[in-house]
C-alpha distance (Angstrom), angle and dihedral (degrees) to the residues before:
residue distance angle dihedral
X1 . . .
X2 3.84 . .
X3 3.78 115.8 .
X4 3.84 89.8 -125.3
X5 3.79 90.8 60.3
X6 3.76 92.5 45.7
X7 3.84 90.6 52.5
X8 3.80 90.3 47.6
X9 3.74 91.7 52.9
X10 3.81 92.3 47.7
X11 3.76 91.2 49.7
X12 3.85 92.2 53.2
X13 3.80 89.9 48.5
X14 3.79 90.7 52.1
X15 3.79 93.3 48.2
X16 3.71 90.2 47.0
X17 3.76 93.0 51.9
X18 3.85 90.0 49.5
X19 3.81 90.8 51.5
X20 3.73 92.4 47.8
X21 3.86 89.3 51.4
X22 3.76 90.9 50.2
X23 3.79 91.2 52.5
X24 3.82 93.4 52.3
X25 3.77 112.7 102.6
X26 3.89 109.4 -113.1
X27 3.72 117.2 -115.8
X28 3.81 93.8 -123.8
X29 3.72 91.3 69.5
X30 3.88 91.3 68.9
X31 3.76 95.4 24.1
X32 3.87 110.3 27.9
X33 3.86 90.7 176.8
X34 3.80 94.3 59.4
X35 3.83 89.4 95.1
X36 3.80 99.9 23.3
X37 3.88 114.4 47.0
X38 3.85 114.2 -132.0
X39 3.80 89.3 -130.6
X40 3.81 90.2 70.3
X41 3.82 106.3 15.8
X42 3.75 139.5 54.9
X43 3.82 113.1 -150.5
X44 3.79 136.4 -170.3
X45 3.77 130.5 -176.5
X46 3.81 123.4 -151.3
X47 3.78 130.9 -172.4
X48 3.77 131.8 -171.7
X49 3.87 142.4 134.3
X50 3.77 91.2 -96.3
X51 3.80 124.2 56.0
X52 3.85 94.5 -134.5
X53 3.78 90.9 51.3
X54 3.79 91.9 49.3
X55 3.84 89.6 52.2
X56 3.82 92.2 48.6
X57 3.81 89.4 49.2
X58 3.79 91.2 53.3
X59 3.78 90.7 50.3
X60 3.81 90.0 47.4
X61 3.81 90.2 53.2
X62 3.76 90.8 54.7
X63 3.78 90.2 45.5
X64 3.82 91.2 51.5
X65 3.76 93.2 52.9
X66 3.80 90.8 46.4
X67 3.75 92.1 48.7
X68 3.78 90.4 58.1
X69 3.72 91.5 51.5
X70 3.83 91.8 47.0
X71 3.80 93.1 52.4
X72 3.77 91.3 46.8
X73 3.75 92.2 50.9
X74 3.78 93.1 43.3
X75 3.77 93.4 50.9
X76 3.78 90.2 50.4
X77 3.81 92.6 49.5
X78 3.79 91.5 46.3
X79 3.77 92.1 51.3
X80 3.80 90.1 56.6
X81 3.76 92.7 45.6
X82 3.81 95.4 48.9
X83 3.70 90.8 77.3
X84 3.80 89.2 64.3
X85 3.83 103.2 86.3
X86 3.75 94.5 -163.5
X87 3.76 95.7 48.0
X88 3.78 123.0 94.9
X89 3.77 120.5 -170.8
X90 3.81 120.6 -123.8
X91 3.89 95.1 -126.3
X92 3.79 94.2 -88.4
X93 3.82 93.1 163.3
X94 3.83 91.9 52.9
X95 3.84 89.4 45.9
X96 3.86 91.6 60.0
X97 3.82 90.0 99.6
X98 3.79 87.8 54.4
X99 3.76 90.3 47.9
X100 3.85 89.4 55.4
X101 3.78 94.1 50.4
X102 3.75 99.1 41.0
X103 3.84 102.2 26.0
X104 3.76 99.6 47.5
X105 3.77 119.9 11.8
X106 3.71 96.3 55.2
X107 3.86 88.9 58.5
X108 3.83 94.3 41.2
X109 3.78 123.3 97.4
X110 3.87 135.2 -168.0
X111 3.80 101.4 -119.8
X112 3.79 102.0 173.6
X113 3.79 140.4 20.0
X114 3.77 131.8 -174.6
X115 3.76 137.9 175.6
X116 3.76 122.6 -149.8
X117 3.86 105.2 -128.5
X118 3.77 93.0 -147.9
X119 3.79 104.1 42.3
X120 3.75 95.6 25.6
X121 3.78 88.4 -134.6
X122 3.86 116.8 153.4
X123 3.76 122.0 -135.8
X124 3.80 125.0 -164.7
X125 3.77 132.5 -172.8
X126 3.85 118.8 -149.3
X127 3.80 117.1 -165.0
X128 3.76 132.9 -174.6
X129 3.78 123.3 -172.4
X130 3.73 102.6 -132.1
X131 3.81 93.7 -169.1
X132 3.77 94.2 53.8
X133 3.83 92.3 46.0
X134 3.76 91.2 48.9
X135 3.77 89.9 52.4
X136 3.73 88.6 54.2
X137 3.75 94.2 51.6
X138 3.88 91.2 40.7
X139 3.83 89.1 56.4
X140 3.84 88.8 51.9
X141 3.73 90.2 49.4
X142 3.81 94.2 49.0
X143 3.86 89.6 49.1
X144 3.80 88.6 52.7
X145 3.78 93.3 48.9
X146 3.80 91.3 49.9
X147 3.83 91.3 47.0
X148 3.76 90.9 51.8
X149 3.82 94.4 48.9
X150 3.81 88.0 53.0
X151 3.78 90.7 50.6
X152 3.77 91.0 51.5
X153 3.79 94.8 54.3
X154 3.90 113.9 118.9
X155 3.74 116.5 -87.1
X156 3.79 128.3 178.2
X157 3.77 95.3 -146.9
X158 3.82 108.5 85.6
X159 3.86 93.4 -157.1
X160 3.82 92.5 49.8
X161 3.79 89.3 45.9
X162 3.76 90.3 52.9
X163 3.82 91.5 45.7
X164 3.83 92.0 51.7
X165 3.83 93.2 50.6
X166 3.88 86.8 48.8
X167 3.84 88.4 51.8
X168 3.80 89.4 49.9
X169 3.85 91.4 53.3
X170 3.74 90.2 47.6
X171 3.79 92.2 51.2
X172 3.77 93.3 47.6
X173 3.77 91.7 52.0
X174 3.77 91.3 48.0
X175 3.76 89.8 52.6
X176 3.78 96.8 45.9
X177 3.86 92.9 98.0
X178 3.85 89.2 54.5
X179 3.87 88.8 57.6
X180 3.79 90.8 47.0
X181 3.84 94.1 47.0
X182 3.83 92.9 43.6
X183 3.87 92.1 51.7
X184 3.82 92.2 44.1
X185 3.86 89.8 56.4
X186 3.88 94.2 43.9
X187 3.75 122.5 99.1
X188 3.77 122.8 -85.4
X189 3.77 91.6 -95.2
X190 3.83 91.1 119.2
X191 3.81 92.3 -131.3
X192 3.78 110.5 126.6
X193 3.81 123.3 -154.6
X194 3.87 105.6 -123.6
X195 3.77 132.6 -173.1
X196 3.75 114.2 -93.2
X197 3.82 88.5 -131.8
X198 3.82 111.6 40.3
X199 3.74 121.5 -139.1
X200 3.88 87.3 -116.6
X201 3.84 90.9 56.2
X202 3.89 90.9 47.7
X203 3.80 90.7 49.5
X204 3.82 91.4 52.8
X205 3.80 90.4 49.8
X206 3.72 88.8 49.8
X207 3.77 92.3 52.0
X208 3.79 91.1 48.5
X209 3.81 92.2 49.3
X210 3.82 90.8 48.8
X211 3.80 91.5 61.4
X212 3.79 87.5 67.3
X213 3.74 94.4 58.5
X214 3.76 108.4 43.5
X215 3.80 112.2 171.3
X216 3.73 136.7 -159.1
X217 3.79 122.6 -132.5
X218 3.85 117.9 -144.7
X219 3.82 124.2 -176.8
X220 3.75 125.3 -173.0
X221 3.84 127.0 -172.8
X222 3.72 98.6 23.4
X223 3.88 118.4 94.5
X224 3.85 93.7 173.2
X225 3.80 94.9 72.7
X226 3.84 93.2 -134.8
X227 3.82 93.8 119.8
X228 3.72 91.6 46.6
X229 3.85 90.7 51.0
X230 3.82 93.4 48.0
X231 3.84 92.4 49.7
X232 3.84 91.5 49.8
X233 3.88 89.4 49.1
X234 3.81 89.7 50.9
X235 3.77 97.4 52.0
X236 3.74 91.0 43.6
X237 3.82 90.7 55.5
X238 3.76 90.8 48.8
X239 3.82 90.3 48.0
X240 3.75 101.9 -111.1
X241 3.77 122.6 135.7
X242 3.77 128.1 -131.2
X243 3.76 118.1 -131.1
X244 3.80 138.5 154.0
X245 3.77 90.1 -112.7
X246 3.78 101.5 121.9
X247 3.88 94.6 -156.6
X248 3.78 90.0 97.6
X249 3.75 119.8 30.8
X250 3.72 140.7 179.7
X251 3.81 107.5 -157.4
X252 3.87 121.7 -171.1
X253 3.71 123.4 -173.3
X254 3.81 126.9 -176.9
X255 3.79 116.1 -156.2
X256 3.77 120.4 -171.5
X257 3.78 119.0 -143.9
X258 3.81 126.3 -152.0
X259 3.74 108.6 -62.1
X260 3.79 126.2 -125.4
X261 3.76 132.9 -143.2
X262 3.77 132.7 -150.0
X263 3.85 113.7 -179.7
X264 3.78 105.2 -51.9
X265 3.78 95.7 -18.5
X266 3.77 124.5 95.0
X267 3.85 120.8 -154.4
X268 3.84 118.1 -155.7
X269 3.82 117.8 -163.4
X270 3.88 112.3 -151.1
X271 3.76 127.0 -168.7
X272 3.88 118.5 -160.6
X273 3.76 120.5 -160.6
X274 3.81 118.1 -170.8
X275 3.80 122.1 -176.1
X276 3.77 131.0 -176.9
X277 3.80 109.0 -150.7
X278 3.77 138.6 -173.1
X279 3.79 104.1 -157.9
X280 3.81 105.0 -55.3
X281 3.83 93.8 -19.4
X282 3.72 119.5 97.8
X283 3.83 111.8 -138.3
X284 3.85 102.8 173.7
X285 3.81 136.2 10.6
X286 3.75 131.2 -164.5
X287 3.83 128.1 -174.4
X288 3.80 126.9 -168.3
X289 3.85 132.8 174.1
X290 3.78 133.2 -167.1
X291 3.83 135.7 168.5
X292 3.81 116.7 -159.4
X293 3.78 131.3 176.4
X294 3.74 135.9 -134.9
X295 3.78 144.8 153.5
X296 3.77 89.2 -95.1
X297 3.75 134.5 25.9
X298 3.85 89.5 -112.1
X299 3.77 92.0 55.8
X300 3.81 92.0 47.4
X301 3.81 89.4 50.2
X302 3.80 92.6 48.1
X303 3.76 91.3 51.2
X304 3.86 90.0 48.5
X305 3.81 91.8 52.4
X306 3.80 91.3 52.1
X307 3.77 91.2 51.7
X308 3.85 91.3 48.2
X309 3.83 89.0 49.1
X310 3.81 90.1 53.2
X311 3.80 89.6 48.8
X312 3.76 91.7 52.9
X313 3.84 88.3 56.8
X314 3.77 91.2 51.1
X315 3.78 118.7 20.7
X316 3.76 99.7 25.1
X317 3.79 92.4 44.5
X318 3.89 92.2 51.7
X319 3.83 92.5 46.8
X320 3.80 95.5 43.8
X321 3.81 91.3 47.1
X322 3.87 91.2 49.2
X323 3.88 88.5 48.7
X324 3.79 89.6 55.3
X325 3.85 92.7 47.2
X326 3.80 90.4 52.5
X327 3.78 94.0 52.1
X328 3.83 94.5 77.8
């Protein structure tokens, strides 16, 4: 037989064997952990008529498994925290969907795809390296612990001391998801990684520090008491205490500007100035304006005061809180 014919036959046999190998269903479809050990990896397999749908299904399978772990960890953490009367959870259970989206899928990769030549069905294998992701969250947790320790270092200034504790609380709350994700990815040992300083402990330190900086609230230009009530609510939310001690003061002044009229409607512009003072020194200032209408100037003014009161609960609270965080 001529060599050319022999080579041709061998070539066809080689191509046939390759095609046969390509048609064989990969082992990872029935056993996704055959290539990626479960001790280190989390795997999910998806199948669909479209490749993109199969990939999405694989990701959803990983997300579903992780959701179960997140809910279990969250319930365990909440059961421990429920004994702390002053502690309020940050809706961890309702944030499990967010945990799935942010805590897993951004670290998950499609490693394999395959199409069944007979049924034309696509298969996809999604893989997440649990150890690598845990390391990411552990680094975030370690940074948080170091930050909190620095915040709790002694400081002679009572306001700075309070602000540092406030920053520690804020940092711990921001890192709460990292603890949840880390524990969800951990082994089934049942041992949860917990903050060295609990939120309850930090809240108690904040309350103690607040006693050293009592402040007085003074409001001018509002006889309704709405602005005073809003300011009191804000400082209570932040953890500060109201007192007649004039050393620290929050002074709010409402100044009406010349009113306008349009037909039978009156419009009253109002300007609100809020200052946070230590003695004669101004530490923080906030300015807000509104212009509301009414059938009378009094009605327009009343509506304006209500708007300013709402803005105190929102805009002023956020800006004043950020000012305190930046103090440390």
